[in-house]
N, C-alpha and C positions, 0 to 999 in steps of 0.2 A: 609435593609434585615440582619439579623444576620444568623449565621451559621446554626441554627436549622431550621429557616424558609427556608434557601436555600436547605437544605437537604430534607424537606417535598416537596418542589417544584419539585426537581430533581426526588425524588422517584415517585411522582404522575406522571409526564411526561414521564418517562421511564418504569413505571409498576414495580417498584422495591419496596422492603421494605426499610424503613428508614435506618435499619442496613445495608443493602446492599449498598445504596447510600452512607452512611458514610465510608464504606470500600473503595468504589470507590474513594470518595474524598481524603481520607488519601493516596491511592496508587498514585492518580494524583499528589498530592503536592510533596509527596516524590520523584516521578520520576522527576518532573521538578526541584526540588532542586539539585538532584544527576546530571542531565544533565548540569545545570548552573554551579554547583561547578566544573565540569570536563571542562568547557568551551565551551560546545556544545551549539548549537542553535536549538530551537524547532519551526518549522514552522507549524501552524495549519491553512490550507487553508480555508477561509471564516470566520476566527476569528482573527488570528495575530501571531506575532513572539515574543518568549521569547529569550532573550540573555543576556549575561554578559557584562557589559561594564567597561572599566577601567577608573577611575578618577585620574587625576594627582594631585599631592601635591599642595597645594595653600595656601594663606594667606586670612583669613577671619576677619571680624571685630565682636567682642563680643558686642552684641547690649546693654548690661547692662553696661559694663565698658568703651565701645567705644575703647578698645585697640586691636591691632592686635593679632591673634591667628593662629598658624601653623596648618594646617589640613593635615593628612598624606594621601598618595595616598592609594586607596582602589578599590575594585571591588564591582559594585553594579548591582543588577538585574533589567532588563527593560521589558517592554511589549509594543509592538507597534501594535495598532490595524490596522487590514486590512481595505482597502477601502470599501468593501462590508459591513463589520460590521459596520463601522462608517455611511455608508448610511442608514442601517437598523434602527439605533437608533435616526437619525436626525429628 
C-alpha cells in the first residue's frame, strides 16, 4: 500500500476528504518526529509505543571489502507494537 492508497483508505473509514486525511497524516508524522527528536516517548494504547533509542558506537564489517568500519553512535527511532495489535494481525 502506498501513501495515496493509505490516504484513500483512511479518508473512507473516517468520513473525511482525501485532503483532510493528508493534512492529518502530515500533522501526525510531524508530531511524532518532534516528540522523538526531544527524546519523548509516545504511547498509543492498542497500537504501540514510539521511542528514540541510542545506539552505541561499534565496529562493523564492510561486506564488499571485508574490512572493519567504525560506525558512530547515533539515535534511531523505534516502534514497538502492543500485544493487542500483534494479536489482531496474527
